[in-house]
N, C-alpha and C positions, 0 to 999 in steps of 0.2 A: 030743303034742310039748310040751315045757316051754319057754316063752319067758322068757328072762331080760331083765328090764326095767332099763335104766340110768337113774338119776335125772337130771333136767334139769340139776341143778347140776354133777354129775360130768361130764356130757357137755359142758357149756359150758367147764368147766375144761380138759378134754382138747383141745378145739378151740383154746382160748387158748394152751395149752402148745405145740401144733403150730405155731400161728401165730408165736409168739415164737421157736421154734427155727428156723423157716424164715427169719425176718427177720434172724437173726444169722449165718446161714450163706450167704445169698445175696450174690453180688458186686454192687457198686454201679457205676453209670456216673456219673463226675464230669465236669462241664464247667467248666473253669478258665480264668480270665483274670488275668494278672499285669500290673499297670500301674506304670510308672516315674513316681513322683510328684515327682521332683526337677527343678530348673531346669537343671542342667548336668552331671549325672552319667550315665554309661552303665553298663549291666550286661553282663557277659560272658555266654556261653551259660548259660542257666538249667537246673538239674536239679531235677526234682520227682519225689517218690516216695511211694507208699503202702506202708507196711511194718508189721511187727508192733510191739507196744508196747515191746518191749525193745531195739529198734534205734534208732540216732540218727545223723544226719549230723554233728551237733555238739551240745555241751551247754555252756551258759554256766557259767563258773567252773571248767571242766575244761580240761586241756591239749588243744590241737588235734592231731588225727591227722595223719599224713603226707599222707593223701588230702585232708584239709581244707586243709592248708597249701598244697598244689599249686594248689588252686582259689583260695584267698584271696590268694595272692601272684602268680599268673600266669594265672588263669582256666581252668586245666586241670581239667576235670571227669571225665576218664577213670578216675582212681583211685576216685572216688566211685561211678561207674557200676559198676565191678568189685566194689566192696565191697557195693553194694546188690544186684547180681545174685547174689552169694554168699549173701545173706540172703533170697533169693526175693521181693524187693520188686517192685512194679509201677512202672515207670519211664517218665517222659517227659523227653527231653533236648533242649535247644536249640530251643524252639518258635519263637523269633524268627529262627532261621536266621542267627545272628550276634549282634551287639551289640543290646541293647534301649536305644534312645535316650531322652532325657528326654521325658516326657509321652506316650510311646508305650506300646502294649499288645500282648500276645501271647496268643492264645487257643488252647486245645487240650483234648483229652479224655483221660481216664485211667480205666481200668476196674480197680478194686481187687479182689483175691481176698478171700475171706471172712476170712482170717487177718490181712490187712493193713488194720488199723483206724485207723492213724495216718498223717498227712500231713506231709512235710517238704520244704523248698525251700532252695536256695542258689545264689548267683551272686556273682562278684566285683564290687565297686564300683570304677569307674574315673572319675577318677584317685584311687588310694589305694595304699598300700604293701601292706597285707594286710586291707583292709576288705571285708566281704561283706554282702549282704542275706540274711536267713535266717529260716526258720520251723522250729521244732524240735518234732516229734511232736505236731501238733495233732490232737485226736481227731475223726475224721470222723463227723458226726452220722448216726444211723440214719434219721432222719425226712427225707423229701424236702423240698427247699426251697433257697433261695439264701442263702448266708452270706458275710459280708465280714470279712476279717482284714487289719489294717494291720501292716506288717512294718518292723522296725528294721534298722539297719546295725550289724554287730558288727565288732570287731577280733579277729583270730585270735590275737594275742599272740605271733606268731612272727617279727615283723620290726619294727625301729624305724621310726616314722613320720617319716622324714626329708623326705618330700614332694619328692624330686628324681627325675629320670629314671633309669631303670635297665633291666635285662633282664627282670625279673619271674620269674626262675628261683628256685625255693625255696632259701633260704639266702643269696641274693645281695641286696645292698642296692639300693633304688631301685624306681620304679614302671614297669610296662610302659606304653608309649604306642603303641597301634595307630594305623594311618593316620587313621581318622576324628577322632582326638583330637590329632594331631600339631600342627595349626595353632592350637589353642586352649590348648595347654600351654606354659608358659614353659621356659626353659633356663638353665643355668649357675648354678642355685641352690646355695648352700653347705650347705644342710641345716638343717631346723628342730631336729632332735635326732639323736643317734647311739645312743640307748639306749631301751629300752622297759621301764618299771617293772612292768608287769603282763603276765606271760607266759601267762595263761589267757585263754580266750575271754571277751570282755566287750563291753558296749555301746561302740560307737565314739564318741570324743569329737568327731568331725567334723574336717575339715581346717582348718588355720589359714590357709594361703595368704598371698600378698602381692600387691601391685599392680605389681611389676616383672617384665615378661615376659622380660627378657634378663639378669637378675642377681638380687640379693636372696637371701633364705634359702630360699624355696620356689619350686617350679616350678608350683604350683597357683594359679590366678587367684582371689583372694579375693572378687571381685565376682560370680563366676559359679558356681564349683565348690565353695563351702562348702555345708554342709547341716545340717539338724536332723532328728531322727527324728520320724515315720516316713518312710521313703524309698520305700515301695512299698505297693500295695494288691492284695490277692488276693481275687477273687470266685469262689466255689465253688458251683456248682449241683449238688445231689445228686438223682439221678433214681430 
């Protein structure tokens, strides 16, 4: 019987190739914590998704989709959920079971399929007209470990930042004010502005606010609800 001997180098390369192939096709278990870093802002239900590289919840300098607009103006993530489901994304929605209050965190797990190599997140910032905290297509590391990402607030560019109370319905002026915020938001503001010069998704300038809770130009309290970026921290443990 003739025995065919394989060289040690070729054998090692074969093992390495198989190892690399398995590492790129295996699903990953992600343990994620999102923390609200602000003094006086709330986040509406958070949606987080692992998806393919060519999918996006939003893209800076691009027009907002109708699904993003509904989330950014009124906190409605149902359209984004449907969009991501259609893209075969792995989704976690509303880990805080409601609003995520200032300085609070929400933790959850997410298992991503082998094709879903990028991570995105979005939630409306309250109070704001169309502000949202967002992460766009962060590449999920293959190596196990814990990673920290700081998140900015973006302006969807779909509504003027008038900073006055309103319904929060897409296309209607004004900010939604759910019960937890009702007592800390002013009223009867005349409006900071009635136009938006940038209609693309962009970094939010932050709220201007004022100190008059019963009149003035803004219904936002400038001593509590103004902010600077970043507004959130994301801690991701890859197992």
